[in-house]
N, C-alpha and C positions, 0 to 999 in steps of 0.2 A: 504494499499499499504506500503510494506516495503521500508524504506528509511534510509540509513546511512548519517550522517551529520559529517563532519570533520571540526570542528571550532577551528581555531587556532588564538591566540592573539598576536603572533609576526609576524614582518614585513617580507615580501619576500625579500631576499637579492639578489640584481640584480649585479653579479659581473664578468660575463665573457663577454667580448666585442665581438660583432657580428663578427668582422674581425679576429678572432683568426685563426692560422695556423693550416692546416690539419696534422695529423699524418701520418708516414711512412706506417702504416698498411692500412689506408684508401687510400693512394696514389696507394698502390698495388691493392686494391679492384677495384679502378677506371680503373685499365688497363684491366679489363674483363677477359675473359676466363673461367668464372664460369657459370654454367647453371641456377643458381637462380639469378634473378636480384637484384640489389641494391634498396632499398627504399630511395629516396631523398626527404626531407621535405623542403619546402619553405613557406614564410609567405604571406598571402593574402594582397591584397591592401586595404587600408582603407581610404575612402573619397578622399582628394586630395594628399594623400601620394603616391609617385611614388613606383611602385612594387621594393620590394628589399630594400627599406630605411625605418628603423624603428627608431622612436625618442627614443624609451627605450632601455636599454641594455637587452641583452638576458642572462639569467642565466642558471639554470640547464635545459637541454632538456633530457626528459626520455620517456619510452614508455612501453607499456604492450601488451601482446598478449593473446586473448581469443580463445580457441579451444574447440568446444562442449559445449560451455556456461561457461567454466571454465578458470580462469586466470592462464596459464601454464608458462609463461615467463615475466620477467621485464628486462628492459634495462635502464642503467644510464649514465649520463655523456657523451651524444652524442656530437660529435665534429663537427664544422662546416668546410666545405671544398667545394670549387667550387661553392660557392653562396647558399649552402643549407646544411642541416644536413643530414649525410647518415649513414644508418643502413644496415648491412649484415645480412640477416635471413637464417637460416638452411633449411627452408621449406616454401612453399606457402601454408599456412593452416591457417584458422580462420580469426579473425579480429584483426588488428593492431590499437591500439590507442596511439597517441602521444601528450605529453604535454611539454609546455615551461613555465618557470617561476612560476611553480606551488608548489614550495617548501613551506611547511607551510600549504597548502591546503589539500594535499593527501599524503598518504605514501603508495606507491605501493607495496613495499616488505611485509608491514604489512597486506595489503589487500589480498595478495596472501596467506600469511600464514593462515589468517582468512577464507580462502575459499570463497571469494566473488564471486557471479555468475555475469554472464554478464547482466542479467536483473537488478540485484541490482547496478552493476556498472553504468548502464544508469541513475539510479535515484540518483546518488551522487549529493549532494548539497554543495556549497561553501558559505561561510559567509563574510560579510563585516568586516573591521577593523576600529574601531572608527568611524563607520558610513560611510566608504569610500570603495568602491569596489577595490578588489586586481586585478590588471591587469595580466592576464595570456593568454596562447593560448592553443587551443586543435584542434585536427582533428583525422579522422580515414581513415582506407584503408581496404576494403574487399579483403583479399588475395585469398580466394576461387574462386573469379571472375577475379583474375589477370592472365595474361599471363606469363608463364615462358619463352616464347621466347624472351622477351624484355630484354634490359641491364639494364633498370632502371624503377621503378615504382614511380610516383610522388604522393606525399601526401602534401596537403595544410593545413597549421596551420592558424586558425583564432582567432583573439582576442576573449575572453569570455566577453568582456565588450563593452559598448556603449560609444562613445565619444561625448562630446559637446564642440563646438567652439563657440566664441563670435565675431560678426561683427559689426562694429560701422560705420554708415554711416551719413555724416552730420557733420557740424562744431559745435564746442563748446559742445561736448558730452563727458561726463566722467562717467564711470561706476564703482561704488564703491563695489558692491557685488551682488551675484546671490544666491538665495535659491531655491532648488528643493524640492518640498513638496511631502509627501506621497510616498517616494522612497521605493521599495522592499529592504530589507537588506540582502537577500539571492538570489541566482541563481543556475542553473544547471550547473555542470562542463562541460556537453557535450551538443552539439547543438541537439535540437529536431525537427528540420526542421522549425517550426513555433515558434515565442516567446511563452513561457510559464513561469509561476512563481510557485515555490513550494507552495502548498496548505496553509502550516503553517507559511509562512515567515511573519515576522514582518515588519512594515513599520516605516519610520522616515524621518525627514527632513535632507537635505544635504546642509549646508551652506558654500559658497565659498566667502571669502573676499580678497580684493586686498590691499597689502601694499601701493601702489600707484594707484590711480584711472586710469582705462584703457580708454585711449581715441583713440586706434586703434585695428586693429584686433588681437585676440589672440587665438592660438590653444589649444586645450586640457584642457579647464578650469575646466573640471569635467568628472569623469567616473562613470558609473553605470552598474549594472549587467542587461543583457537582461531580459525583463519582459512583462507580459501581465497585464496591470494595467490602469483601466479606470479613477482613481483618481489622476493621475499625474498632477501637476501643477508647474509652475515656477514664481518667482518674482524677478525683477531686481530692484535694488536700483541705481539711476542715477542722476547726475546733468547736466541739458541740458539748455544752454543758460542762466546760472546763477540760475536756479530754480531747485528745488529738485523734483524728480519724483519717484513714486513706480509703475512700470510696471508689470502687471500680464497676464499671459496666460496659456493656457492648452498645455499639451505635448501629443504627439501621445500615444494612449493607448497601441499600440504595439511597443517596442523599440527593434530593432533587434541587435544581437551581430554583431561585426566587422563592424559597421555602424557609421557615424558621423551625427549628427544632429546639425543644426545652429541656434543660437539665434541672430537675427538681431535688433539691437536698431537703429532706424531711425529717423533723424530730417529733415523734408522737407524744403529745403532751401527758398522756395517760400512762402509756407503757415505756415511755422514753426510747422506744426503738428508733434506731436511725436507718435511713434508706436513700438511695440514689435512683431517680426514675427518669428515663429518656423517652420522649415521645414527640411526634410531630405535631405542629400547631394545627388545631382543628378550625379551618374557616368558618365564620359565622357563629361559632359557639362562644359561650362565656369562658373566660379564662381570668386566673388571678393575676395575670400581668396588668390587667386594666383595674384600677382600684374602684372600689364601690364608693365614690364620693360624689357629692352633689355639684353639679353645674360648673360653668366656665369662670375664670377669674375675670374680675371687672374692676374698674378704677372706682375707688370710694371718693365720690365728689366732695363729701364733707371734710374728710380729714386731709385731703391732698392740697398742696399749695402750689398751684400751677402757674406757669410764667404768663406774661402778657402775650396774647395771640394764639394760646393754646385753645384747640377745639375738640371736644370729645364726642364720639358718635352715639347714636341713640342706644346701641347695644351696651356701650360702656366699656368695650374691650379694644377700642382703637384711639389713640390719642395722637392728635395732629400738631406739630410744633413748627414755629417759624424758623427761618434760617439762622436767627440770631443765637448767640451763645446763651446758655441757660443752665441755672443751678437750682433745682427745685425738689420738693418733697412729693413723692408718689405713694399714696395710700392704696393698697391692694385689698379688695373685699374677699375674704375667705375665712372659713370657720376654723381651718387648721393653721398652724404656724407655717410660713413658707421660707424657703431658702432660696436666693437667686443662684441660677446656674451660670457661671461665667462662660463666656465665649470671647476668644481673643480678637476676633474679627469684628466685633461690634464698634460702631462709631460712637458710642456712649458708654459712660461708666455708670455702674450700679453698685450701691453699697447700702447695707442695712443700716437703718438709723438706730443707734444704741438706745436702750431704755425707752423704747418707743411705748410701752405700756401693754398691759395684759390684753390679749386678744387683737391687737393691732399689728398689721403687717406695713411697716412704713420703710421706704427706701429713698436714699438720696441719689438723684439722677442728674449727671452732668453731661452737657454736650458742648461741643465747639461751635463756632460760627462756620456755616457752610458758605464758601466763597461763591461768587458768581461763576457760571459756566458749568455747574454740575447739576444733573437731574434730581428730583426728589428721590428720597430713599424710604424703603419700608424696613423696619427693623423689629425682629422678633425677640421679645424678652421672655426667657424661659425660667420657670420656677419649679421647685421641688418641695413637695409637702414633707415635712419633717418626719422622719422615720421610714420614708421609702427610698429605696435606692434608685429607681428608674424615674425618668421624666416622662409626662404624658401630654397628648396633644391639647387637652383643655386647659392645661396648666401654663398658659402663656398670655401675654398681652402684645399688642402691636403699637409701635411708634411710627408715625410719618413724618419724616424730616422734610419739610417743604423746601422747594428751591428758592434760591436767591433772586428777588425781583429785579436786581440789577442786571443788565445784559452788557456783557464784555465782547468787543469786536476786534478783529485785527489780530496781531501776535501776542496779546496779553493773556497768559493763563497762569492763575495763581494756585499754588500747592494747597491742599486741603489741611495740612498739618502746619505749615510755616507762613501761609498766605503770601507767598513770595514768588514773582516771576523773575527769574534769573535768566537772562539771555546768554550770559557766560561768554560774551563776545562784544566787540564794539558794534553799536548800532545807533543811528540817529534818525531824525525826521519823524514821521508818525508811527508811534509804537502801538497804538490801538486806541479804541474808544470806549468810553462808559456811556450807556444809555440809562439815566437815572429815573427812579420812580417819581411821581409828583411830590414836591415838596423837599426833596433831598438835592444836595449840591456837592460838588468835588472840588478839593483844593490839594495843593502839593506842600510838602513840608520836608525840610532837611535837618540833618544832625548838625551840630556846631562843626564848623570848619569845612563843610561840604560846599562845593559850588552849586549854583542853581541850574544844574544841568537838565532838568525836566521842567517843562512848562505845560500848564493846563489852561486850555481855553474852550469857551463855548462854541459850538458850531452856529454859524450865522443862520439865523432863521429857526433855531431849535433851542428851547430852553432846558431840555432834558439831555441833550447829547454833548459830551465833553470830549475833546481831541486831547491825547496825551503825547506831547512832542519831546523827543530827545534832542538835545542841542550839541553844539560844538563850539569849542573855544580855541581859536587859532594860537598855535605856539604855546599851549598850556604846558607850564613847566612840571605839572603832576601827571601829564599823559603818559605814564610809563607802563600801563597794563594794569594797574591797580583797579580794584572793585570800586564802583560808584553805586550809591543807594539813595533812593528817595522814597519818601512815604506819600501814598495817595489816600487821602483821609476823606471819608464819607461822613457828611453831618447833616442835620436838619437845618433847613433854611430858616425856620421860624425862630430858633433859639441858639443855633450853632452848636448843639450838643452832638459830639462825635459818636457815630454808632459803629463804623467799621474802619480799620486801617489795613492797607495793603503795601508791601514793599516791592519796588521794581529795582532791579540791578542790571549793571553792564560792566564791561571792562573798558576803562578809559585809556585807549591808545590814541597816540597823534604823532604825525611826522612834522618836522620843520617845514613851514610854508612861507611864501612871499606872495603878496598880491601885485598883480600887473595886469592892467587893462581889463579888470572885472573877473580874472581867474586866479584862484589860489594855487600857485605852483609849488610842488614840493621842491625844496631847495638842493636836494640831491638826487642822483640817479637812484633807481631801484637797484638792489643786489640780491643775489640768492634766490629764495623762493618769492616769487612776485605776490603770492597770496598770504604770506605770513608776515605779521609785524615783527615776529622775533627775528627775522632776517635783515630788517629795515633799521635805518637810523631814526630813532625816536627823539622827541623835543629835548628831553633831559641830556641825551647823548650828542646833541649837536656840536661837532668840533669847532666849527668856526665861531659860533656864538660863545662857546665856553672859552675860546681864545680871545674873545672881544674883537672879532674881525668879521668882514663880510666873506661870503664863500669865495669870491674872486680873490680876495686879499689871502685867504687861507690857502688856496691852491697855489698860489704864487710863493708863499713863504714857507709851507710846512715841509717836513722831512720828505724824502722819497718814499719811505715806508708807509707814512701816512697817506700820501697821495695814492700810492698802489691800493691801500685798503678801500679807497672810493672807486678806483678804476677797475679793479679785478672783479670777476663774476658779475659784470654788469652788461653783458651781451646776450641777447635773446633771439630765438628764432621760432617760427611756427606757432603752436598753441601750448607748448611744453611748459612755459612758466618758470623754468630753473635757469638761472644765470650760468653761462659757460665760462669757466676759468680760462686764462691764457697760459700757454706753455711754450717752451722753446723746442722747436722741432728742427734741429740741425741749423740753427741760425735763423730761422724763420718763426715769427710769432704766429701761433694759431690758436683757435678756440677748441678746447676739449670737448669732445662729443658732438662737433658740428656736422649736420647733415642737411641735405636739401629736403625741406619738410614737405609733407602733402598738402599743407594749408598755409595761406599767407597770413602773417600776423595782422596785417591790416583789416582782415575780415573778422577777427575774433571779437565777440562782445567786449566793449570797453571795461565792464565791471568783472569779466570772468577771469582776468589776469591782474588782480589787484587785492590789497586787503579790504576789509569791510569799511565802506565810507569813502573809498578812493576809486580812481578809475584812470585807465589809459586815455590820453587826450584824443580828441578827434582832430582831423587835419584842419578843420576850421579854428580850432583853439590856438594852433600853431600861427594861423593866419594872422592873429592879432598882434603877433610880436615879431614876425619874420618879413623880410623885404619882399614886395609882390613884383619887383621888376626883375631884371636877369639875374643879378647876384648880390650877395651880401657877405663882405669879407669878414672872417673870424680871426684871421691871422695879422690883420692890421686894425688898429684902433681907428674909428672914423664915423662917419655919418653926416648929416642924417640920411636914413633909408626910409622910403615910403613904405609903411606896412601894407600887406596884402589885403587886409580887411580893417580898415580904421574903426575904433571903437570910442564912442562918445567924444569925438574931437581929437583923440590921440591918433594922429596920422603919421608920426615919424617916431623912429627908434634910433639909438646910437649904439656903438659897440666899443668896449674897451677890451683890448686883446691882452693876453698873456701867455706865457710859454714855460716849458720845463725841459732842459736838456740833460738832467741827471736821473732819469728813471730808468730802472732796471727791472725786467720781469723774467723770472726764472732763469736768472743768470745772463740774459740777454740785454745788452745796452740798447735802449730805444732811441730813435732819432728824435729831433724836436718835436714835442707834443704840445699842442695849443689848447687853451681854454679861453672862453670869452664872456664877458658880462654884457647882456642886452638890456638897455635902460631907456627910460623916458626922460625927456628934458622939457619941463614946462615952465615957460616964462624965463627960461635960462637956467632953471635949477633942476639938478638932478633929481628924479623921483623914484618910481618904482623899477626894479631891475630884476633879472633872472640870469644865472650864471650857467653856461653849457660846457660840458667836457665829456670825455669818455673815449673807449677804444674805437678805433675805425672799424668798418664792416668787413665781414668775411663773405664772399659770395662763391667760393669754389675751394679748390684744394690748395690754392696758392698762398693761403694765409691771410692774416689781418692786413688791410689796406690802411696804413697809419694816417690819422687825421682825416679820413673820408668816413664821416659818421651818417648814419641813416637813423633819424629819429622816429620812434614808433609812433603811428597815428592811425587811428580808426578811419577807415575809408573803403567803401565798397568798391570804389574805382582804382583802388591801390594807390591813390594820391598820396604824396607824402613830401617830407623835407629831407634833402640830402646835402651834406656839406663836405666839400674837398677843400681842406685849409691849402692856401697858396694858389696863386694863379687866378681862378675865377670865383672861389667862394661857394656860398649857400645858394641853392635854388630848389623850387618847387617842381617835383617831377613824379613819374610813375616808378614805383620800387617793386621789383619782383620778390617773390616769396623766398628766394634763395639768399637774399641780403639779411645778415644778422642786424639787429637793431638795439639801440640804447633806448631804455624806457625812462621817462620823466613823468611821474604820475601827477595828477592833480587832484584836488579836493572835489568830490562829488557835491553838487549843489544842495545846501542845507537851508531849512526853512527858518530855523532859530539858532542865532549865534548868542553867546553870552560871554561876559568878562571882557569885552573889547574896550 
């Protein structure tokens, strides 16, 4: 017999609550109008469980379709709606199999790729993990036999495991542990009608110990796979009436999936005889697992101290709370004393109120603020009646945590625990919007010493909508990558009382800039990784400013080593975005890693090869500072030159030329290397300026062409600026993709600047 085993050693992650909301698409499906019915999967009853109540959380629900004996479709991430998991099919053909909580047991997509047949699929085996069965669900539906005239086709999912419950009858009984012997370690993924076990399955013992000995009923002390096994035995260790006992018994040789079996440890109060009884749960019959206690738990309206905005339903068992933080007293009506059953996943904390008074069940409930952007939640509070080990369906209350009425749009998302939106990178301009309820307003607040890098403003024509803007401070001496934070404060417009506070964070990076003809030019060429601030010169590291000089003066006076730190790794090509280092190849200076790229750098999105908030200039940006006639000399000081595109009356620029003859690269003495300051002169006074420098371009195997620089510029037509120092100078021309380029970034337009 061919059999595929899928043995996984990691745990099934149960992460999605059964009560998740349906999607808009599924709501549309439920409105009908389609000829092919929906498949609605629900979960089978198990023992004393009421239909629809599952003690475990439901994780991934998935399905696969076999047609003609071959797996043709897989479906993943099905969502719960209207009390079941809904799947819309394109046709009624073949057999549909559905699984829940089977992650780590099978991989449907992989099975489909491997071409598993339906007969092989029915033989799929699942394994235990650390000797314990993994709880999952499975079910199937014959679509060929289904009627297309119906609006829904039901599919029932059964647990693939067997559950054991412990019942304790009589006084002075304490069970310390239970051992199930000779348990099959593997089982079939799918039901085969009658219990069967894989022929080659290993057997082992399953030991269950209790931190505190059990003196009352307990549900689900162990789970095993369905099996046909005549060697099953059970051993119970207990202290009864002060004496230690080892009770042994045989288990049914046929253990059916989705079935509960009870182990009853009994002490006869008259004869003091001790016994162990094993039996299958009798569906529909009375059982001592369900205590004979009156009614469901309800909220005691008189003794409770509920917060503002709380609403109690008519039945008294569902309490609806606003999104605000709350700390209140909840009184529960019950004739017996109650204990709260903790659940680590609850978004509220519940503690008993000490000295509540005789006959009163008072609990202190605390909840945090639910920030904007999260749906309402339903929370089940479970209680245990004192003296009982088990918990029961009636012993619960429901809290509804209503969603926050504030609507947040854009990139702002606040964590439920810390109420913080941390972009963890540099970002500016509109961060997002707050749409406020009537009577509420938004303001921004900063800690002492922090700059006002966030601005909040009302949208024109809307009293409820606020824009949250991130700003930029040119040449900010604190722009070294540090974290910046601001508080967004929600308050009542009527009295200014603050109701909610949220934190927004970013990393404050900034490169040295200079303003010329309306553009904030970076003072230095980009180096290394164009996208990384870590490779660029940041404001606090500005070598010229730290030396008290202009960039032109610094390049003229700095050491050769300092010059080469700005010169090297500043040549780029194509869309790689990583600067190429220069090296000595037998007396010729070349760029390491140079290739003729498949794409021109001129065609790359200006913001794709830059850190956040900056961009590669367009050719039109260079047109504001470079000559529009035949040439513009960088190797000779002079001017005026008529710029290609005058900007606000600035029609001329001048050039101050400098050079170095002492530069060495990788042991190779370089020829005279030029740099030049391009500046405005208004009313005879020198004003704004940008200094240009860098390696010449390489456009083939011949190496770097000294002083012949191609400046990177975005242009669909490959237009750009090329400078050959000496002779005829700078000109605007078409540049081929094979030309390496120097990148001088500019600051992207920003709406809000501060600290000017």
